[in-house]
C-alpha positions as a printed NumPy array, in Angstrom:
array([[ 34.26 ,  -6.342,  15.744],
       [ 32.015,  -3.804,  16.74 ],
       [ 31.358,  -0.344,  14.493],
       [ 32.269,   2.662,  15.588],
       [ 29.888,   4.718,  13.879],
       [ 27.024,   5.99 ,  16.043],
       [ 23.889,   7.711,  15.087],
       [ 26.272,  11.437,  15.615],
       [ 27.599,  10.321,  12.582],
       [ 24.176,   9.905,  10.623],
       [ 23.445,  13.323,  11.897],
       [ 26.633,  14.646,  10.203],
       [ 25.939,  13.055,   7.022],
       [ 22.42 ,  14.015,   6.939],
       [ 21.485,  17.072,   8.931],
       [ 17.943,  16.801,   7.958],
       [ 17.232,  13.83 ,   9.778],
       [ 14.32 ,  14.625,  12.228],
       [ 13.443,  13.009,  15.809],
       [ 10.175,  11.873,  17.812],
       [  8.331,  12.617,  14.519],
       [  4.22 ,  11.891,  14.799],
       [  3.592,   8.705,  12.14 ],
       [  0.122,   9.365,  12.284],
       [  1.079,  12.573,  10.295],
       [  2.324,  10.183,   7.83 ],
       [ -0.427,   7.836,   7.428],
       [ -3.886,   7.733,   6.027],
       [ -5.441,   6.413,   8.879],
       [ -3.497,   9.533,  10.194],
       [ -3.101,   6.898,  13.426],
       [  0.758,   6.322,  15.008],
       [  3.154,   7.584,  17.559],
       [  6.441,   8.298,  17.164],
       [  9.447,   7.696,  14.811],
       [ 12.644,   7.688,  16.676],
       [ 14.531,   9.108,  13.568],
       [ 12.754,   9.941,  10.486],
       [ 14.396,  10.743,   7.004],
       [ 13.376,  11.835,   3.663],
       [ 15.343,  10.155,   0.875],
       [ 15.537,  11.711,  -2.242],
       [ 17.932,  10.259,  -4.441],
       [ 19.644,   6.4  ,  -4.965],
       [ 23.193,   7.651,  -3.531],
       [ 21.601,   9.089,   0.118],
       [ 19.811,   5.89 ,  -0.213],
       [ 22.484,   4.056,   0.06 ],
       [ 24.111,   5.713,   2.501],
       [ 21.783,   5.963,   4.912],
       [ 20.955,   2.204,   4.694],
       [ 25.138,   1.532,   5.099],
       [ 24.713,   3.7  ,   8.216],
       [ 21.788,   1.819,   9.838],
       [ 23.842,  -1.389,   9.315],
       [ 26.478,   0.067,  10.88 ],
       [ 25.054,   1.482,  13.716],
       [ 22.542,  -1.436,  13.984],
       [ 19.725,   0.661,  13.566],
       [ 16.004,  -0.599,  13.13 ],
       [ 14.638,   0.693,   9.682],
       [ 11.482,   0.85 ,   7.952],
       [ 10.652,   2.159,   4.583],
       [  7.77 ,   4.238,   4.317],
       [  5.83 ,   5.658,   1.063],
       [  2.469,   7.485,   1.287],
       [  1.642,   5.443,   4.07 ],
       [ -1.672,   3.747,   3.447],
       [ -2.39 ,   0.097,   4.244],
       [ -0.283,   0.464,   7.123],
       [ -1.551,   0.73 ,  10.535],
       [  1.114,   1.898,  13.43 ],
       [  0.908,   1.066,  17.097],
       [  0.523,   4.451,  19.332],
       [  4.625,   3.285,  20.437],
       [  5.513,   4.624,  17.505],
       [  8.878,   2.524,  15.967],
       [ 12.236,   2.236,  17.99 ],
       [ 14.299,   3.268,  14.735],
       [ 14.683,   4.936,  11.797],
       [ 12.129,   5.377,   9.121],
       [ 12.991,   6.103,   5.977],
       [ 10.181,   8.339,   3.688],
       [ 11.199,   7.58 ,   0.091],
       [ 10.722,  11.118,  -1.896],
       [ 12.158,   9.623,  -5.584],
       [  9.804,  11.769,  -7.965],
       [ 11.25 ,  11.068, -11.615],
       [  8.931,  10.907, -14.573],
       [ 10.127,  10.323, -17.918],
       [  8.344,   9.119, -20.916],
       [  9.258,   7.611, -24.436],
       [  7.344,   5.884, -27.513],
       [  8.904,   2.497, -27.763],
       [  7.296,  -0.778, -30.46 ],
       [  3.88 ,   0.615, -29.955],
       [  4.007,   1.441, -26.54 ],
       [  4.442,   4.775, -23.901],
       [  7.111,   3.459, -21.62 ],
       [  7.097,   5.627, -18.277],
       [  9.857,   5.617, -15.941],
       [  9.026,   6.82 , -12.442],
       [ 10.397,   7.539,  -9.276],
       [  9.006,   5.313,  -6.235],
       [  7.714,   7.834,  -4.209],
       [  5.7  ,   9.746,  -6.727],
       [  2.071,   9.959,  -5.288],
       [ -0.305,   8.222,  -7.825],
       [ -2.898,  11.018,  -7.835],
       [ -0.103,  13.273,  -9.461],
       [  1.508,  10.363, -11.594],
       [ -2.458,  10.183, -13.15 ],
       [ -2.063,  13.482, -13.772],
       [  1.033,  13.105, -15.623],
       [ -0.256,  10.25 , -17.361],
       [ -3.077,  12.31 , -18.894],
       [ -0.712,  14.805, -19.585],
       [  0.752,  12.229, -22.115],
       [ -2.046,  10.602, -23.074],
       [ -0.683,   6.555, -21.712],
       [ -3.387,   4.823, -20.928],
       [ -3.911,   1.593, -18.748],
       [ -3.344,   2.902, -15.213],
       [ -6.834,   4.737, -15.157],
       [ -7.842,   2.954, -12.471],
       [ -5.194,   4.341,  -9.777],
       [ -6.127,   8.189, -10.15 ],
       [ -7.66 ,   8.584,  -6.782],
       [ -6.086,   5.522,  -4.8  ],
       [ -3.758,   7.035,  -1.949],
       [ -0.461,   6.301,  -1.679],
       [  2.818,   6.397,  -3.772],
       [  3.812,   4.326,  -6.862],
       [  6.417,   2.36 ,  -4.65 ],
       [  3.555,   0.847,  -2.555],
       [  0.753,  -0.015,  -5.252],
       [  3.528,  -1.855,  -6.659],
       [  5.295,  -2.922,  -3.216],
       [  1.624,  -4.258,  -2.525],
       [  0.494,  -5.353,  -6.302],
       [ -2.354,  -2.946,  -5.708],
       [ -5.503,  -3.075,  -8.327],
       [ -9.035,  -2.126,  -8.908],
       [-11.902,  -3.024, -11.111],
       [ -9.745,  -5.727, -12.621],
       [ -6.336,  -4.386, -13.342],
       [ -3.67 ,  -4.523, -11.486],
       [  0.403,  -2.895, -11.109],
       [  1.44 ,  -6.188, -12.585],
       [ -0.699,  -5.484, -15.39 ],
       [  1.583,  -2.401, -16.485],
       [  5.096,  -3.049, -14.801],
       [  7.587,  -3.838, -17.326],
       [ 10.537,  -3.935, -14.653],
       [ 11.438,  -2.764, -11.383],
       [ 14.675,  -1.185,  -9.842],
       [ 15.464,  -2.075,  -6.582],
       [ 18.101,  -1.397,  -4.123],
       [ 18.703,  -4.73 ,  -2.497],
       [ 20.58 ,  -5.383,   0.835],
       [ 21.717,  -9.062,   1.996],
       [ 23.32 ,  -8.414,   5.235],
       [ 25.92 ,  -5.828,   4.642],
       [ 26.061,  -6.062,   0.946],
       [ 24.089,  -3.934,  -0.795],
       [ 23.51 ,  -3.381,  -4.741],
       [ 20.91 ,  -1.695,  -7.247],
       [ 19.111,  -4.308,  -9.315],
       [ 16.55 ,  -4.688, -11.704],
       [ 13.579,  -7.062, -10.955],
       [ 11.606,  -8.012, -14.872],
       [  7.726,  -8.5  , -14.374],
       [  7.896, -12.192, -13.887],
       [ 10.996, -11.967, -11.161],
       [  8.29 ,  -9.662,  -9.15 ],
       [  6.251, -12.753,  -7.904],
       [  3.296, -10.637,  -8.52 ],
       [ -0.069, -12.39 ,  -6.714],
       [ -3.279, -10.455,  -5.491],
       [ -2.302,  -7.941,  -3.219],
       [  1.641,  -9.261,  -3.083],
       [  4.757,  -9.092,  -4.847],
       [  8.254, -10.376,  -3.812],
       [  8.928,  -6.919,  -2.95 ],
       [  6.353,  -7.139,  -0.031],
       [  7.816, -10.676,   0.892],
       [ 11.291,  -9.683,   1.411],
       [ 10.74 ,  -6.626,   3.371],
       [ 13.071,  -4.311,   4.271],
       [ 15.767,  -6.159,   2.161],
       [ 14.577,  -5.16 ,  -0.854],
       [ 13.883,  -1.386,  -1.474],
       [ 11.906,  -0.163,  -4.708],
       [ 13.461,   2.735,  -6.395],
       [ 11.644,   3.163, -10.033],
       [  9.267,   1.239, -12.114],
       [  9.288,   1.285, -15.653],
       [  5.532,   1.126, -16.931],
       [  4.461,   0.105, -20.252],
       [  1.043,   1.742, -21.152],
       [ -0.758,   2.399, -24.584],
       [ -1.578,   5.588, -25.895],
       [ -4.75 ,   6.742, -25.782],
       [ -6.961,   9.719, -26.025],
       [ -7.125,  12.317, -22.904],
       [-10.822,  12.601, -23.45 ],
       [-11.069,   8.944, -22.817],
       [ -8.531,   8.674, -20.359],
       [-10.36 ,  11.49 , -18.421],
       [-13.355,  10.045, -18.691],
       [-12.08 ,   6.308, -17.25 ],
       [-10.458,   8.603, -14.571],
       [-13.769,   9.971, -13.558],
       [-15.606,   7.057, -13.753],
       [-12.943,   5.356, -11.323],
       [-13.29 ,   8.956,  -9.097],
       [-16.846,   8.703,  -9.022],
       [-17.321,   5.303,  -8.213],
       [-15.282,   5.88 ,  -4.851],
       [-17.228,   8.712,  -4.322],
       [-20.153,   7.189,  -3.899],
       [-19.183,   3.404,  -2.593],
       [-16.062,   4.723,  -0.046],
       [-15.907,   6.4  ,   3.184],
       [-13.651,   9.134,   1.918],
       [-14.632,  11.731,   4.434],
       [-12.738,   9.752,   7.062],
       [ -9.525,   8.637,   7.45 ],
       [ -8.752,   4.971,   6.381],
       [ -5.975,   2.907,   5.005],
       [ -8.762,   1.705,   2.387],
       [ -9.223,  -2.394,   1.991],
       [ -8.63 ,  -3.659,   5.426],
       [ -8.74 ,  -7.39 ,   3.828],
       [ -8.371,  -9.491,   1.154],
       [-10.916, -11.016,  -0.461],
       [-11.609, -14.416,  -0.626],
       [-10.706, -17.009,  -3.353],
       [-11.945, -20.202,  -2.389],
       [-15.39 , -21.129,  -2.547],
       [-18.024, -21.622,   0.056],
       [-19.781, -24.728,  -0.175],
       [-21.916, -24.91 ,   2.729],
       [-25.039, -25.526,   1.847],
       [-27.443, -23.993,   4.108],
       [-25.08 , -20.627,   3.824],
       [-26.307, -21.016,  -0.117],
       [-29.234, -20.915,   1.145],
       [-29.544, -18.124,   2.96 ],
       [-27.212, -15.951,   1.075],
       [-27.804, -16.532,  -2.888],
       [-25.412, -13.921,  -3.802],
       [-22.685, -16.44 ,  -2.96 ],
       [-23.212, -18.799,  -5.781],
       [-22.057, -15.778,  -7.974],
       [-19.219, -15.141,  -5.838],
       [-18.431, -18.696,  -5.945],
       [-18.839, -18.952,  -9.585],
       [-15.985, -15.941, -10.073],
       [-13.587, -17.48 ,  -7.242],
       [-13.742, -14.053,  -5.435],
       [-15.9  , -13.203,  -2.25 ],
       [-15.351, -10.015,  -1.411],
       [-14.296,  -9.375,   1.93 ],
       [-16.558,  -6.225,   2.535],
       [-19.407,  -8.791,   1.745],
       [-18.244, -10.776,   4.054],
       [-18.325,  -8.536,   7.105],
       [-21.41 ,  -6.71 ,   6.15 ],
       [-23.45 ,  -9.862,   5.748],
       [-22.341, -10.94 ,   9.135],
       [-24.072,  -8.121,  10.801],
       [-21.353,  -5.844,  11.134],
       [-21.663,  -2.512,   9.352],
       [-21.611,   0.062,  11.284],
       [-19.941,  -1.6  ,  14.65 ],
       [-17.405,   0.411,  16.76 ],
       [-14.494,   0.066,  19.289],
       [-13.606,   3.478,  21.03 ],
       [-13.115,   6.119,  17.593],
       [-12.744,   3.404,  15.249],
       [-15.524,   2.064,  13.549],
       [-16.428,  -0.582,  10.369],
       [-17.406,   2.139,   7.628],
       [-21.519,   1.976,   7.247],
       [-20.361,   3.301,   3.502],
       [-18.294,   0.155,   2.661],
       [-17.652,  -2.913,   5.533],
       [-13.983,  -3.476,   4.096],
       [-13.083,   0.148,   5.642],
       [-12.582,   0.7  ,   8.777],
       [-12.343,   4.739,   9.728],
       [-11.048,   6.583,  12.514],
       [-13.695,   8.994,  13.18 ],
       [-11.42 ,  10.95 ,  15.113],
       [ -8.26 ,  10.791,  17.6  ],
       [ -9.326,   6.665,  17.206],
       [ -6.24 ,   4.503,  18.157],
       [ -4.347,   1.417,  16.407],
       [ -5.835,  -0.882,  19.466],
       [ -9.   ,   0.118,  18.398],
       [ -8.412,  -0.5  ,  15.328],
       [ -6.491,  -3.854,  16.107],
       [ -9.512,  -4.846,  18.358],
       [-11.972,  -3.959,  15.75 ],
       [ -9.622,  -6.2  ,  12.781],
       [ -9.959,  -9.139,  15.204],
       [-13.516,  -9.123,  16.139],
       [-14.423,  -8.86 ,  12.418],
       [-12.358, -11.783,  11.795],
       [-13.697, -14.091,  14.86 ],
       [-17.126, -13.069,  13.609],
       [-16.741, -13.564,  10.057],
       [-15.079, -17.163,  10.495],
       [-18.576, -18.42 ,  13.126],
       [-20.718, -17.318,  10.416],
       [-19.011, -18.16 ,   7.283],
       [-15.961, -20.57 ,   8.321],
       [-13.6  , -18.038,   6.656],
       [-10.569, -16.825,   7.829],
       [-10.38 , -13.378,   6.819],
       [ -6.255, -12.682,   6.054],
       [ -5.386,  -8.758,   6.443],
       [ -4.625,  -6.408,   3.361],
       [ -2.553,  -3.986,   5.467],
       [  0.818,  -4.263,   7.461],
       [  1.326,  -3.567,  10.848],
       [  4.145,  -1.59 ,  12.633],
       [  5.252,  -1.183,  16.021]])
């Protein structure tokens, strides 16, 4: 039995629905064609209504946070992009911890300011990372050692199973956090993050601010912040490289092997690719795991550069680089 609902019904329910919105204006790479439809959702009821309608209309949908770690094609997306704008922030002290309930759409830089105001420590590493908290949980973002998995107590989600919906909480262990991954990423878009309960420790404002500054200074010195990018393109490589000739040629490998983590940027740089350009896309001269938009770069340029880097690193080191980013369109 086909539904009688149409996009006209959607527009009646959501007068704020926009059409042909350029996604390059909503991604940190500043790349991407138009979304056929675009809707900002600010509460759980509207999210449930919107998903119900797209299911009835049989319209594809994509859930967008801060637009980091995503490459959108010039063709855009022939469906509805739902931008999560849940901005809740509440704190309470419990059992010697500071419990912070945060909406999935709150930008990490704003979250950091609020945590500093409340002397809540443990998330300083995220203070200058672009994107939203929901996106950070989705990809289990991390830096300088810690990751989201270390601070999340539970995640409230909207779960979609065919045309049946439910609000549900996933405790930390149920989130299946792994290196730059989670159950939310594996099952997208069937599980949409709504809010997150963080469990942090009480700290001094001075110490928290100093750590935030240390992280920001590190990024300022080592990351190409003057060009649009999506942060790290590839995941670091976790398997040891045992080739004897490579170990002799690249002494750093022994140390990386011992740590069990070979930086993707190091592999790219030592494959001679730093500064490599295709169109207006470039492998950054400052950090080789950042692929930057020099100005009006196309998604096809970035994709070609990604494939080129994978092929060259495979040839030099025998390593298959895996993307950290996701693709749309």
